C-alpha positions, 0 to 999 in steps of 0.5 A: 238175876234181874237182868234176865227179866229185863225183856226190853233190854234183850229186845233192844240188844237183839235189834242191834245184832240183827242190824249188824248181821253180815257187817264186816269185822275190823279184822276183815277191813284191816286184812283188806288194807294189808292185802293191798299193801302186799300187792304194792310191796311184795317184799312184805309177803309172798303173793305168787303173782307171775303175770300182768293179767294175774296182777290185774285180776287180784286188784279187781278182787280187792276192788270188789272187796272194798265195795263189799266192805263199804256196802256191808259196813252200813256206816253210810246209807247214802254213799255211792260205794261203787263210785268211791271204790273206783275213785280210790283205786284210781288213786293207787299209783299216786299213793304208791309213789307217795309211799315210796317217798316215805320209804326213801326218806327213812333210808336217807335219814336213818344210818341203821337202814341198809336199803329200801327193802329193809325199810319196807319189810321191817320198819313200823314207821313205814307200816303206819304211814302206809296204812294212814295214807290208805285211810286218809284217801278214804277219809277224803272220799267221805267214807265214815268209820273205816278210816278210823278202823284202819289207823287204829289197827296200825296203832295197835300194831306199831304204837303209832297213832296217826288220825286219818284226817291229818294232812301229811306231805311227801317224804315223812320220816318216822324213826322208832315211832312208839308213842307218836301221836298226830291229831285229826287237823294236824298239817305236816309238810314235806320232808318232816322227821318225827321221833318216838313219843312226839305229840302233835295234839290239841289244847283242850277245846269245846266239842262245838269247835271240832270242825276247826283246826285244833292241831299244829301246822308243821312246815317243810323240813322240820325235825321234831325229836323224842318226847316233844309235845306241840299243841294248838291249832294256831301253833305253826312250826316254821320250815327248817326248824328243829324241835328238841326232845321233851320240849312243850310248845303251844306257840309258833316258832319262826323258820330256821329256829332251834327250840330246846329244853333246859333241864334246870330251867322253867323255860324253853330257849329258842335260837335261830339257826345261823 
């Protein structure tokens, strides 16, 4: 075959293999994040840890593993990986407390949720939120590649696609969640409820506008029901609003507004909440 005689092709491919030598796999990176979550939420997996000293030692092991992953991934040649690692783990207590607000929001909002333990152990929405929060913290520390690997892992496991660059407040409630999409520059406030099939996306924009806000802003205490699509960086959903199922929105709505789709109409009605 002709490809077997193309020596230049094989030399270039070999060089890529040599450059990737010892690079951590996506599975190893995802396993690190899962291990951190197991330490934070032992309800998810038995760890066998029985003392404070042992717990601290395991955290130190995972801190070293993050440093090794950052170094071996080679995605950033000028990053201070030791500093990034220290800064990330210094944020762990705050990340944990934020994750607890997400779990409690699901308990409070879903009549089917029996208790917080059930949410932590079984709810895909909670898993996706936790992985996002780890990825987002690395994103804030300017870590390339790894945040996307983590959120794509969560996407593959839960069907929930949250870009690590999105800004999400406390107490995010995701019910079911399959098909949910949250774009890179989306801003979501506190106590927001999102159901399955919701898209918080961008209108078609040119590549040179990639550093501008392309995705909507969702203010506090907003509910967005299944199948709703909200697009555009200038679109703001005012606080305490409700967006009905299958609604398509590319313009802002005022606070305390209900937006719903009428199947027999070409239009979407908006009504203030009285």
